[in-house]
N, C-alpha and C positions, 0 to 999 in steps of 0.2 A: 439498405437495410443497417441496422443500429446494429451495434457491435454487442455479447455476451459480457456475462464479467466473467465465464469460464475464460474466452477466447480471450479477454484483457492478462488476466495471471495468468496464462501460457504464452503470452510478449512480452512478460514480464523477463526472461533470462538476456533475451533481445536490445528489450530496452538500458540495461544492464552496465552501467561505466565503470569498470573496476578503480581506472584511475581516483575517483572521486568516491570509492571508499576504501585507500587506505588504511589499514589498521583496525576494520569493524568486525567485528563478533558478534555478531547481533540478529535476534530473532522480533521481525516484526508480524503480530498478529494481525487477523483482518478477521470482525464476528459483524457481519449485515447482514441487512435488515429488507424485510419488505421484497418486492417483487421476484427480485433473483437470491432469495435469503439465502446463505450460505457461509460457512468459515474456511476461511483458509491462510499461511501464515508464509511468510519470506526468513528467509537464513541467507546472512549478508556472514563468509568469514573467506576470508584468506583469498580473496580478489574475485570470490566465483557469488551464485545467486541459486539459490532453490528454492524451488516452490511447490509448497504440498496443500494437499486439500485437508482441511478440517482442523482440529486445533490440535496445539505445539502443548508439551507440559510446561516448558517453561519462558514463556516470551520475557523480551524486552522491556517492547514496548505492546502495546492493546490499544486498537483504534478500534472501537465500533461506529458505524454510517448506513443511511439506508440504503440501501446496492446502486439508486438510482441516481444519489448525492453523492456517492462516491464516483461510479464513473461518469459524472459530470468535471467533477476538479480532474481525476484523468487525464480527462479529454481536453479539458481546456475552457470546456462552457461554465463553471463554478468554479471564481478563485478560494484555495485551501484557507485560505484565514479568515478570508469573510464565514468561510462555511463553520470553521469554529468557531469565531464569533456570537455568529448566528443558532451554536450548538446543535448545527447539524453533525457533526463530528467529535466524537467525545475519547481522548484518548487516558489514555493510563501506561505509567511509569516513564521509562524515560522519555521524555519528551521533546529533546533535540532532536530524535529522530528522525520526528515528524517534518522536522524542518528541512535536516538532511536528503531526506525519501528523495524531495524533489532536484537536487542535483544528483543523486545517486543514479536515478535511471529517467532519461528522455522520452519523450513516447514521441512519436510522429502524428500530428493531424490532420 
């Protein structure tokens, strides 16, 4: 059975690597469209990770994508850089966070 977007976000704290997040105090907003359209945010601060559903009032970076494309990126079926170059992912704010995201969170395939 395919994983849902909600399940992916619920798994984020378990995939969080606090050693790779040293010194970060950021909010990443996810605005996802398509079949599982929803908004989520992730707060990384003081070596912790908190996930919330909805819009955060002051994100450091925002990521927009089709929900299936996002799931494919997280599960390793779609290369994040290729998705960005193909404009399947739109980023606003601190773009360096997008590169760090893959280091901060490690998902098992």
